[in-house]
C-alpha positions in Angstrom: -92.5 0.4 79.6 -89.4 0.0 81.8 -90.2 -3.7 82.4 -90.6 -4.3 78.7 -87.2 -2.9 78.1 -85.8 -5.0 80.9 -87.3 -8.1 79.2 -86.8 -7.4 75.5 -83.4 -5.8 75.3 -81.3 -8.5 77.1 -83.3 -11.2 75.3 -82.6 -9.6 72.0 -78.8 -9.8 72.7 -79.1 -13.4 73.9 -81.1 -14.3 70.8 -78.4 -12.8 68.6 -75.6 -14.7 70.3 -77.6 -17.9 70.4 -78.4 -17.7 66.7 -74.8 -17.1 65.8 -73.6 -20.1 67.9 -76.4 -22.4 66.6 -76.0 -21.5 62.9 -72.2 -21.7 63.1 -72.6 -25.4 63.9 -75.7 -26.2 61.7 -76.3 -25.3 58.1 -79.9 -24.1 57.5 -80.2 -26.1 54.3 -79.5 -29.4 56.2 -82.2 -28.9 58.8 -85.2 -31.3 58.7 -88.8 -30.5 59.9 -90.9 -33.6 60.7 -88.6 -35.8 58.6 -88.7 -33.5 55.5 -86.0 -31.1 54.5 -87.0 -27.4 54.9 -88.1 -25.6 51.8 -87.4 -22.1 53.1 -84.5 -20.0 52.0 -81.5 -19.6 54.3 -82.7 -16.1 55.2 -86.1 -17.5 56.1 -84.6 -20.1 58.4 -82.3 -17.5 60.0 -85.2 -15.2 60.6 -87.4 -17.9 62.1 -84.5 -19.2 64.2 -83.8 -15.7 65.5 -87.4 -15.0 66.5 -87.7 -18.4 68.2 -84.5 -17.7 70.2 -85.8 -14.2 71.0 -89.1 -15.6 72.2 -87.5 -18.2 74.5 -85.0 -15.6 75.9 -87.9 -13.1 76.5 -89.9 -15.8 78.3 -86.9 -16.4 80.5 -86.4 -12.7 81.2 -90.2 -12.2 81.9 -90.2 -15.1 84.4 -87.2 -13.6 86.1 -89.0 -10.2 86.4 -92.1 -12.0 87.6 -90.3 -13.9 90.3 -88.3 -11.0 91.7 -91.4 -9.0 92.8 -91.5 -8.0 96.4 -94.4 -9.0 98.7 -95.7 -5.4 98.6 -96.0 -5.6 94.8 -97.8 -9.0 95.0 -100.3 -8.0 97.7 -101.5 -4.7 96.1 
């Protein structure tokens, strides 16, 4: 449980900051997906963007936790 908190909480904060920065620069209604304008509402685009940012940040945090294991933890 402790590792899940180490991974999810910092990635949640980073996702929030990343989404604020991204959507400050780009308008959700002007985004295109495969050459077509998105048909989702602004709230839908914000939600999907947040969860994608959170997933990438969580993957980064999980990789950090994985790589900082000691030799004793690896060779159990």
